MIGUKOL-186343 format. One record per residue (C-alpha): y, x, z; chain; residue number from 1; residue in three letters. Coordinates in Angstrom, 3 decimals, decimal comma, padded with zeros to 6 digits. Layout:
N
<r <Y; X; Z>; "A"; NUM; "ALA">;
...
This chain:
297
<r <010,961; -030,972; 011,358>; "A"; 1; "MET">;
<r <013,335; -028,285; 012,510>; "A"; 2; "GLY">;
<r <015,649; -025,957; 010,618>; "A"; 3; "SER">;
<r <016,248; -022,203; 010,730>; "A"; 4; "VAL">;
<r <019,649; -020,535; 010,569>; "A"; 5; "ALA">;
<r <021,096; -017,071; 011,086>; "A"; 6; "SER">;
<r <023,081; -016,567; 014,295>; "A"; 7; "VAL">;
<r <025,333; -013,624; 015,105>; "A"; 8; "GLY">;
<r <025,181; -011,988; 018,532>; "A"; 9; "LEU">;
<r <027,821; -010,187; 020,534>; "A"; 10; "SER">;
<r <026,113; -006,911; 019,586>; "A"; 11; "ILE">;
<r <027,840; -005,583; 016,435>; "A"; 12; "PRO">;
<r <025,942; -006,123; 013,184>; "A"; 13; "GLU">;
<r <023,166; -007,942; 014,990>; "A"; 14; "SER">;
<r <021,807; -011,324; 013,893>; "A"; 15; "LYS">;
<r <018,731; -013,316; 014,868>; "A"; 16; "VAL">;
<r <016,916; -016,346; 013,547>; "A"; 17; "GLY">;
<r <017,687; -019,627; 015,285>; "A"; 18; "CYS">;
<r <015,199; -022,489; 015,067>; "A"; 19; "TYR">;
<r <016,764; -025,816; 016,060>; "A"; 20; "TYR">;
<r <015,492; -029,369; 016,106>; "A"; 21; "CYS">;
<r <017,004; -032,722; 017,138>; "A"; 22; "ARG">;
<r <014,851; -035,549; 018,472>; "A"; 23; "PHE">;
<r <014,872; -038,682; 020,621>; "A"; 24; "GLN">;
<r <012,378; -040,070; 023,111>; "A"; 25; "GLN">;
<r <010,282; -042,728; 021,400>; "A"; 26; "GLU">;
<r <010,043; -045,008; 024,432>; "A"; 27; "ASN">;
<r <013,821; -045,024; 024,996>; "A"; 28; "LEU">;
<r <014,452; -045,413; 021,263>; "A"; 29; "LEU">;
<r <012,328; -048,584; 021,251>; "A"; 30; "GLU">;
<r <014,276; -049,934; 024,226>; "A"; 31; "MET">;
<r <017,569; -049,169; 022,503>; "A"; 32; "ALA">;
<r <016,386; -051,042; 019,422>; "A"; 33; "THR">;
<r <015,573; -054,115; 021,501>; "A"; 34; "LEU">;
<r <018,694; -053,995; 023,678>; "A"; 35; "GLU">;
<r <021,895; -053,106; 021,865>; "A"; 36; "SER">;
<r <023,713; -051,967; 025,028>; "A"; 37; "ASP">;
<r <021,241; -049,125; 025,655>; "A"; 38; "ILE">;
<r <021,789; -045,819; 023,877>; "A"; 39; "ASN">;
<r <018,731; -043,587; 023,512>; "A"; 40; "ALA">;
<r <019,657; -039,998; 024,441>; "A"; 41; "PRO">;
<r <019,292; -037,318; 021,774>; "A"; 42; "GLU">;
<r <018,137; -033,778; 022,456>; "A"; 43; "TYR">;
<r <018,598; -030,555; 020,548>; "A"; 44; "VAL">;
<r <016,172; -027,695; 021,204>; "A"; 45; "VAL">;
<r <017,010; -024,165; 020,034>; "A"; 46; "CYS">;
<r <014,844; -021,046; 020,015>; "A"; 47; "PHE">;
<r <016,296; -017,614; 019,241>; "A"; 48; "LEU">;
<r <014,238; -014,642; 018,104>; "A"; 49; "GLY">;
<r <013,090; -012,406; 015,280>; "A"; 50; "GLY">;
<r <015,320; -011,353; 012,400>; "A"; 51; "SER">;
<r <018,048; -013,327; 010,674>; "A"; 52; "GLU">;
<r <015,607; -014,177; 007,847>; "A"; 53; "LYS">;
<r <012,834; -015,210; 010,216>; "A"; 54; "GLU">;
<r <011,418; -018,623; 009,328>; "A"; 55; "ASP">;
<r <007,692; -017,822; 009,149>; "A"; 56; "THR">;
<r <007,019; -019,580; 012,456>; "A"; 57; "PHE">;
<r <008,683; -022,839; 011,455>; "A"; 58; "ARG">;
<r <005,344; -024,698; 011,273>; "A"; 59; "LEU">;
<r <004,227; -023,515; 014,710>; "A"; 60; "GLU">;
<r <007,584; -024,391; 016,256>; "A"; 61; "LEU">;
<r <007,555; -027,844; 014,643>; "A"; 62; "ASP">;
<r <004,185; -028,465; 016,294>; "A"; 63; "LYS">;
<r <005,474; -027,052; 019,567>; "A"; 64; "TYR">;
<r <008,439; -029,428; 019,533>; "A"; 65; "ILE">;
<r <006,102; -032,322; 018,742>; "A"; 66; "GLN">;
<r <003,970; -031,545; 021,803>; "A"; 67; "SER">;
<r <007,116; -031,219; 023,914>; "A"; 68; "LEU">;
<r <008,337; -034,585; 022,607>; "A"; 69; "LYS">;
<r <005,001; -036,221; 023,469>; "A"; 70; "ILE">;
<r <005,165; -034,842; 027,012>; "A"; 71; "ASN">;
<r <008,724; -036,099; 027,323>; "A"; 72; "LEU">;
<r <007,652; -039,576; 026,208>; "A"; 73; "ASP">;
<r <004,782; -039,679; 028,705>; "A"; 74; "LEU">;
<r <006,624; -038,317; 031,716>; "A"; 75; "GLU">;
<r <008,847; -040,435; 033,916>; "A"; 76; "GLN">;
<r <010,151; -037,425; 035,836>; "A"; 77; "ASN">;
<r <013,542; -035,745; 035,317>; "A"; 78; "PRO">;
<r <013,923; -033,786; 032,085>; "A"; 79; "LEU">;
<r <013,988; -030,345; 033,719>; "A"; 80; "GLU">;
<r <010,795; -030,837; 035,707>; "A"; 81; "SER">;
<r <008,697; -032,227; 032,833>; "A"; 82; "CYS">;
<r <009,715; -029,990; 029,915>; "A"; 83; "VAL">;
<r <011,336; -027,005; 031,630>; "A"; 84; "GLY">;
<r <008,107; -024,997; 032,041>; "A"; 85; "PRO">;
<r <007,090; -025,691; 028,444>; "A"; 86; "GLN">;
<r <010,480; -024,590; 027,130>; "A"; 87; "LEU">;
<r <010,277; -021,361; 029,127>; "A"; 88; "ARG">;
<r <006,862; -020,496; 027,659>; "A"; 89; "SER">;
<r <007,694; -021,162; 023,994>; "A"; 90; "TRP">;
<r <007,577; -017,490; 022,982>; "A"; 91; "PHE">;
<r <004,177; -016,799; 024,574>; "A"; 92; "GLU">;
<r <002,662; -020,050; 023,313>; "A"; 93; "ASP">;
<r <004,052; -020,275; 019,771>; "A"; 94; "ALA">;
<r <004,882; -016,716; 018,662>; "A"; 95; "ILE">;
<r <002,495; -014,303; 020,410>; "A"; 96; "CYS">;
<r <-001,038; -015,679; 019,735>; "A"; 97; "PRO">;
<r <-001,572; -013,698; 016,508>; "A"; 98; "ILE">;
<r <-000,401; -010,496; 018,189>; "A"; 99; "GLN">;
<r <-002,759; -011,071; 021,131>; "A"; 100; "ARG">;
<r <-005,720; -011,602; 018,779>; "A"; 101; "VAL">;
<r <-004,903; -008,401; 016,859>; "A"; 102; "VAL">;
<r <-004,658; -006,402; 020,073>; "A"; 103; "GLN">;
<r <-007,928; -007,880; 021,352>; "A"; 104; "LEU">;
<r <-010,020; -007,392; 018,192>; "A"; 105; "PHE">;
<r <-008,411; -004,280; 016,690>; "A"; 106; "GLN">;
<r <-010,835; -002,875; 014,074>; "A"; 107; "ASP">;
<r <-013,100; -005,941; 014,443>; "A"; 108; "LYS">;
<r <-010,322; -008,164; 013,092>; "A"; 109; "LEU">;
<r <-011,727; -007,716; 009,562>; "A"; 110; "ALA">;
<r <-014,720; -009,872; 010,485>; "A"; 111; "SER">;
<r <-012,428; -012,620; 011,764>; "A"; 112; "LEU">;
<r <-010,404; -012,560; 008,538>; "A"; 113; "LEU">;
<r <-013,617; -012,624; 006,500>; "A"; 114; "HIS">;
<r <-014,848; -015,653; 008,441>; "A"; 115; "ALA">;
<r <-011,603; -017,449; 007,625>; "A"; 116; "ALA">;
<r <-011,789; -016,591; 003,916>; "A"; 117; "LEU">;
<r <-015,466; -017,492; 003,583>; "A"; 118; "SER">;
<r <-015,153; -020,595; 005,743>; "A"; 119; "TYR">;
<r <-017,856; -019,342; 008,103>; "A"; 120; "THR">;
<r <-018,052; -021,358; 011,358>; "A"; 121; "PRO">;
<r <-016,793; -019,483; 014,421>; "A"; 122; "VAL">;
<r <-018,120; -019,936; 017,956>; "A"; 123; "GLU">;
<r <-016,281; -018,381; 020,900>; "A"; 124; "VAL">;
<r <-018,190; -017,830; 024,155>; "A"; 125; "THR">;
<r <-017,192; -016,602; 027,617>; "A"; 126; "ASN">;
<r <-013,477; -016,661; 026,801>; "A"; 127; "ALA">;
<r <-010,584; -018,024; 028,802>; "A"; 128; "ASP">;
<r <-008,830; -021,042; 027,339>; "A"; 129; "LYS">;
<r <-005,848; -019,088; 026,032>; "A"; 130; "ARG">;
<r <-008,014; -016,548; 024,154>; "A"; 131; "THR">;
<r <-010,155; -019,291; 022,631>; "A"; 132; "GLU">;
<r <-007,006; -021,163; 021,590>; "A"; 133; "ARG">;
<r <-005,481; -017,980; 020,095>; "A"; 134; "ASP">;
<r <-008,581; -017,264; 017,993>; "A"; 135; "ILE">;
<r <-008,700; -020,851; 016,801>; "A"; 136; "GLY">;
<r <-005,048; -020,728; 015,801>; "A"; 137; "ARG">;
<r <-005,508; -017,574; 013,722>; "A"; 138; "LEU">;
<r <-008,533; -019,121; 012,017>; "A"; 139; "GLN">;
<r <-006,617; -022,312; 011,310>; "A"; 140; "GLN">;
<r <-003,675; -020,443; 009,788>; "A"; 141; "LEU">;
<r <-005,955; -018,258; 007,676>; "A"; 142; "SER">;
<r <-008,105; -021,148; 006,480>; "A"; 143; "ARG">;
<r <-005,025; -022,984; 005,288>; "A"; 144; "ALA">;
<r <-005,367; -020,832; 002,188>; "A"; 145; "LEU">;
<r <-008,499; -022,798; 001,197>; "A"; 146; "CYS">;
<r <-006,264; -025,838; 000,821>; "A"; 147; "ALA">;
<r <-003,769; -023,633; -001,039>; "A"; 148; "ARG">;
<r <-006,585; -022,487; -003,354>; "A"; 149; "PHE">;
<r <-007,190; -026,103; -004,297>; "A"; 150; "LEU">;
<r <-003,518; -027,052; -004,466>; "A"; 151; "ALA">;
<r <-003,042; -024,326; -007,064>; "A"; 152; "ALA">;
<r <-006,213; -025,361; -008,859>; "A"; 153; "ALA">;
<r <-007,033; -026,761; -012,244>; "A"; 154; "SER">;
<r <-004,460; -028,346; -014,491>; "A"; 155; "LEU">;
<r <-007,217; -030,640; -015,749>; "A"; 156; "GLN">;
<r <-006,988; -032,668; -012,528>; "A"; 157; "GLY">;
<r <-010,396; -031,661; -011,222>; "A"; 158; "LEU">;
<r <-009,284; -031,483; -007,607>; "A"; 159; "VAL">;
<r <-011,100; -034,553; -006,367>; "A"; 160; "GLN">;
<r <-011,251; -035,845; -002,813>; "A"; 161; "GLU">;
<r <-014,683; -034,243; -002,297>; "A"; 162; "GLY">;
<r <-013,718; -030,845; -003,696>; "A"; 163; "THR">;
<r <-012,726; -029,411; -000,321>; "A"; 164; "MET">;
<r <-016,052; -030,554; 001,130>; "A"; 165; "THR">;
<r <-017,898; -028,998; -001,818>; "A"; 166; "SER">;
<r <-015,958; -025,774; -001,342>; "A"; 167; "LEU">;
<r <-016,842; -025,594; 002,344>; "A"; 168; "CYS">;
<r <-020,517; -026,172; 001,544>; "A"; 169; "ILE">;
<r <-020,477; -023,535; -001,199>; "A"; 170; "ALA">;
<r <-018,789; -021,027; 001,089>; "A"; 171; "MET">;
<r <-021,400; -021,466; 003,794>; "A"; 172; "THR">;
<r <-024,594; -022,138; 001,826>; "A"; 173; "GLU">;
<r <-025,646; -018,483; 002,069>; "A"; 174; "GLU">;
<r <-024,334; -018,049; 005,608>; "A"; 175; "GLN">;
<r <-026,234; -020,458; 007,782>; "A"; 176; "HIS">;
<r <-025,323; -018,616; 010,986>; "A"; 177; "LYS">;
<r <-021,923; -018,922; 012,618>; "A"; 178; "ALA">;
<r <-019,871; -015,911; 013,604>; "A"; 179; "LEU">;
<r <-020,370; -015,719; 017,372>; "A"; 180; "VAL">;
<r <-017,625; -014,027; 019,410>; "A"; 181; "ILE">;
<r <-018,654; -013,053; 022,942>; "A"; 182; "ASP">;
<r <-015,599; -012,347; 025,099>; "A"; 183; "CYS">;
<r <-017,475; -011,550; 028,321>; "A"; 184; "SER">;
<r <-016,510; -007,858; 028,184>; "A"; 185; "GLY">;
<r <-013,288; -005,908; 027,837>; "A"; 186; "ALA">;
<r <-013,688; -005,996; 024,049>; "A"; 187; "ARG">;
<r <-015,241; -008,920; 022,151>; "A"; 188; "PRO">;
<r <-018,764; -008,508; 020,782>; "A"; 189; "ARG">;
<r <-019,427; -010,069; 017,371>; "A"; 190; "LEU">;
<r <-022,766; -011,421; 016,152>; "A"; 191; "HIS">;
<r <-023,523; -012,361; 012,517>; "A"; 192; "ASN">;
<r <-020,279; -010,683; 011,463>; "A"; 193; "ALA">;
<r <-019,404; -010,161; 007,810>; "A"; 194; "GLY">;
<r <-016,647; -008,267; 006,042>; "A"; 195; "SER">;
<r <-015,513; -006,886; 002,701>; "A"; 196; "ASN">;
<r <-013,060; -004,299; 001,437>; "A"; 197; "ARG">;
<r <-010,241; -006,833; 001,046>; "A"; 198; "PHE">;
<r <-010,445; -007,827; 004,729>; "A"; 199; "CYS">;
<r <-010,826; -004,209; 005,846>; "A"; 200; "GLU">;
<r <-007,594; -003,264; 004,063>; "A"; 201; "ASP">;
<r <-005,664; -006,163; 005,601>; "A"; 202; "TRP">;
<r <-007,136; -005,433; 009,029>; "A"; 203; "MET">;
<r <-005,550; -001,994; 008,789>; "A"; 204; "GLN">;
<r <-002,162; -003,566; 008,019>; "A"; 205; "ALA">;
<r <-002,414; -005,690; 011,179>; "A"; 206; "PHE">;
<r <-003,519; -002,731; 013,333>; "A"; 207; "VAL">;
<r <-000,681; -000,548; 012,027>; "A"; 208; "ASN">;
<r <001,830; -003,294; 012,828>; "A"; 209; "ALA">;
<r <000,513; -003,493; 016,404>; "A"; 210; "ALA">;
<r <002,028; -000,073; 017,088>; "A"; 211; "GLU">;
<r <005,535; -001,454; 016,507>; "A"; 212; "GLY">;
<r <005,075; -004,325; 018,965>; "A"; 213; "GLY">;
<r <007,087; -006,912; 017,000>; "A"; 214; "ASN">;
<r <005,190; -010,244; 017,300>; "A"; 215; "PRO">;
<r <007,174; -011,824; 014,455>; "A"; 216; "PHE">;
<r <005,791; -009,235; 012,037>; "A"; 217; "LEU">;
<r <002,182; -010,401; 012,408>; "A"; 218; "PHE">;
<r <002,907; -013,877; 011,043>; "A"; 219; "ARG">;
<r <004,527; -012,337; 007,974>; "A"; 220; "GLN">;
<r <001,500; -010,090; 007,414>; "A"; 221; "ILE">;
<r <-000,770; -013,129; 007,688>; "A"; 222; "LEU">;
<r <001,347; -014,940; 005,085>; "A"; 223; "GLU">;
<r <001,129; -011,898; 002,788>; "A"; 224; "ASN">;
<r <-002,646; -011,848; 003,306>; "A"; 225; "PHE">;
<r <-002,878; -015,484; 002,208>; "A"; 226; "LYS">;
<r <-000,511; -014,992; -000,732>; "A"; 227; "LEU">;
<r <-002,564; -012,030; -001,996>; "A"; 228; "LYS">;
<r <-005,768; -014,083; -001,769>; "A"; 229; "ALA">;
<r <-004,122; -016,907; -003,726>; "A"; 230; "ILE">;
<r <-002,813; -014,447; -006,304>; "A"; 231; "GLN">;
<r <-006,318; -013,027; -006,771>; "A"; 232; "ASP">;
<r <-007,901; -016,442; -007,274>; "A"; 233; "ILE">;
<r <-005,231; -017,434; -009,804>; "A"; 234; "ASN">;
<r <-005,745; -014,168; -011,717>; "A"; 235; "ASN">;
<r <-009,498; -014,734; -011,788>; "A"; 236; "LEU">;
<r <-009,081; -018,298; -013,067>; "A"; 237; "LYS">;
<r <-006,780; -017,041; -015,830>; "A"; 238; "ARG">;
<r <-009,329; -014,406; -016,843>; "A"; 239; "PHE">;
<r <-012,085; -017,048; -016,888>; "A"; 240; "ILE">;
<r <-010,065; -019,277; -019,218>; "A"; 241; "ARG">;
<r <-009,617; -016,301; -021,548>; "A"; 242; "GLN">;
<r <-013,300; -015,344; -021,251>; "A"; 243; "ALA">;
<r <-014,379; -018,714; -022,640>; "A"; 244; "GLU">;
<r <-013,364; -017,404; -026,077>; "A"; 245; "MET">;
<r <-013,248; -013,629; -025,644>; "A"; 246; "ASN">;
<r <-016,044; -011,293; -024,536>; "A"; 247; "HIS">;
<r <-013,567; -008,538; -023,664>; "A"; 248; "TYR">;
<r <-011,851; -010,942; -021,238>; "A"; 249; "ALA">;
<r <-015,275; -011,572; -019,691>; "A"; 250; "LEU">;
<r <-015,554; -007,849; -019,042>; "A"; 251; "PHE">;
<r <-012,046; -007,915; -017,534>; "A"; 252; "LYS">;
<r <-013,263; -010,649; -015,157>; "A"; 253; "CYS">;
<r <-016,134; -008,449; -014,104>; "A"; 254; "TYR">;
<r <-013,913; -005,416; -013,527>; "A"; 255; "LEU">;
<r <-011,463; -007,527; -011,536>; "A"; 256; "PHE">;
<r <-014,229; -008,880; -009,283>; "A"; 257; "LEU">;
<r <-015,479; -005,352; -008,661>; "A"; 258; "ARG">;
<r <-012,025; -003,974; -007,827>; "A"; 259; "SER">;
<r <-010,376; -006,808; -005,837>; "A"; 260; "CYS">;
<r <-012,540; -006,336; -002,741>; "A"; 261; "GLY">;
<r <-013,469; -009,996; -002,232>; "A"; 262; "SER">;
<r <-015,295; -010,864; -005,456>; "A"; 263; "GLY">;
<r <-018,153; -012,615; -003,658>; "A"; 264; "ASP">;
<r <-015,809; -015,143; -002,039>; "A"; 265; "ILE">;
<r <-013,648; -015,646; -005,138>; "A"; 266; "LEU">;
<r <-016,720; -016,411; -007,244>; "A"; 267; "LEU">;
<r <-017,735; -019,164; -004,842>; "A"; 268; "LYS">;
<r <-014,290; -020,748; -005,094>; "A"; 269; "VAL">;
<r <-014,157; -020,785; -008,895>; "A"; 270; "VAL">;
<r <-017,771; -021,962; -009,090>; "A"; 271; "LYS">;
<r <-016,826; -025,135; -007,217>; "A"; 272; "VAL">;
<r <-013,593; -025,691; -009,138>; "A"; 273; "GLU">;
<r <-015,252; -025,270; -012,537>; "A"; 274; "HIS">;
<r <-018,416; -027,230; -011,744>; "A"; 275; "ALA">;
<r <-017,563; -029,962; -014,284>; "A"; 276; "GLU">;
<r <-016,301; -027,642; -017,032>; "A"; 277; "MET">;
<r <-019,327; -026,440; -019,061>; "A"; 278; "PRO">;
<r <-017,710; -023,450; -020,789>; "A"; 279; "GLU">;
<r <-016,061; -022,133; -017,638>; "A"; 280; "ALA">;
<r <-019,248; -022,774; -015,675>; "A"; 281; "ARG">;
<r <-021,187; -020,625; -018,157>; "A"; 282; "ASN">;
<r <-018,700; -017,794; -017,670>; "A"; 283; "VAL">;
<r <-019,088; -018,009; -013,889>; "A"; 284; "VAL">;
<r <-022,892; -017,963; -014,234>; "A"; 285; "THR">;
<r <-022,748; -014,773; -016,331>; "A"; 286; "VAL">;
<r <-020,391; -013,157; -013,815>; "A"; 287; "LEU">;
<r <-022,752; -014,027; -010,969>; "A"; 288; "GLU">;
<r <-025,609; -012,346; -012,832>; "A"; 289; "GLU">;
<r <-023,504; -009,240; -013,498>; "A"; 290; "PHE">;
<r <-022,500; -009,007; -009,834>; "A"; 291; "MET">;
<r <-026,101; -009,416; -008,649>; "A"; 292; "ARG">;
<r <-027,367; -006,737; -011,044>; "A"; 293; "GLU">;
<r <-024,637; -004,354; -009,934>; "A"; 294; "THR">;
<r <-025,433; -004,976; -006,264>; "A"; 295; "ALA">;
<r <-029,134; -004,223; -006,878>; "A"; 296; "VAL">;
<r <-028,286; -001,092; -008,856>; "A"; 297; "ALA">;
């Protein structure tokens, strides 16, 4: 795992983030362990970019270094020839994918965000390998919030091993069809796409950021998107606990679900988490009925 520090440049009052990581080749390290007179070489990799507070890409860069380390272990060629090309492409491969997806989808990005939140399967057709990999990476980063939902879940210890599986099933039980993304044209065509007001609002934040052209900004927006979703689910769970004993709090739950923009998805999450809590489950059932009646009206 690497570290991030602030580094000053020769330009006055200018600082950038510096990601750095030290590692050794596994195969040479094993040889050095067996033979005391062999010293395994150590390498330090540094990447400069973004602002002085930029550490949002730490996870991606850790993975990038891991892949570089694996290639280094497998290759018998000189260091420059086996890892040089990969080092030169770090910015395009690790930093720019989210920006490329935003530029490709533009106003259709809301459907991609909705698929991530609702855990809808995504199928990509007629795309080059880089585009397919970029879309998958955005989905993976967005869906990490499902794990965060559960990590921040009940204090009663209800997060069992099968809860994530139950959540995925609950999120997809009413959406049997995958979101299909056809990239055969200049702009992707989406089939079975869904969206809600929450995703539409965040799509606009991504599109507005695209005008500035700073690829580091998109990762921060994605983190804010996930944090807001987590904040909403925690607020809803607090309201549900209050609603077990207070009818006014039940009404507050209803108003919150109507105003947050993603009430349908949040209800599915809390339904799974409170499946074994009778009082909370009754509150969720009433909320579902209210939401259905409002939708029909």
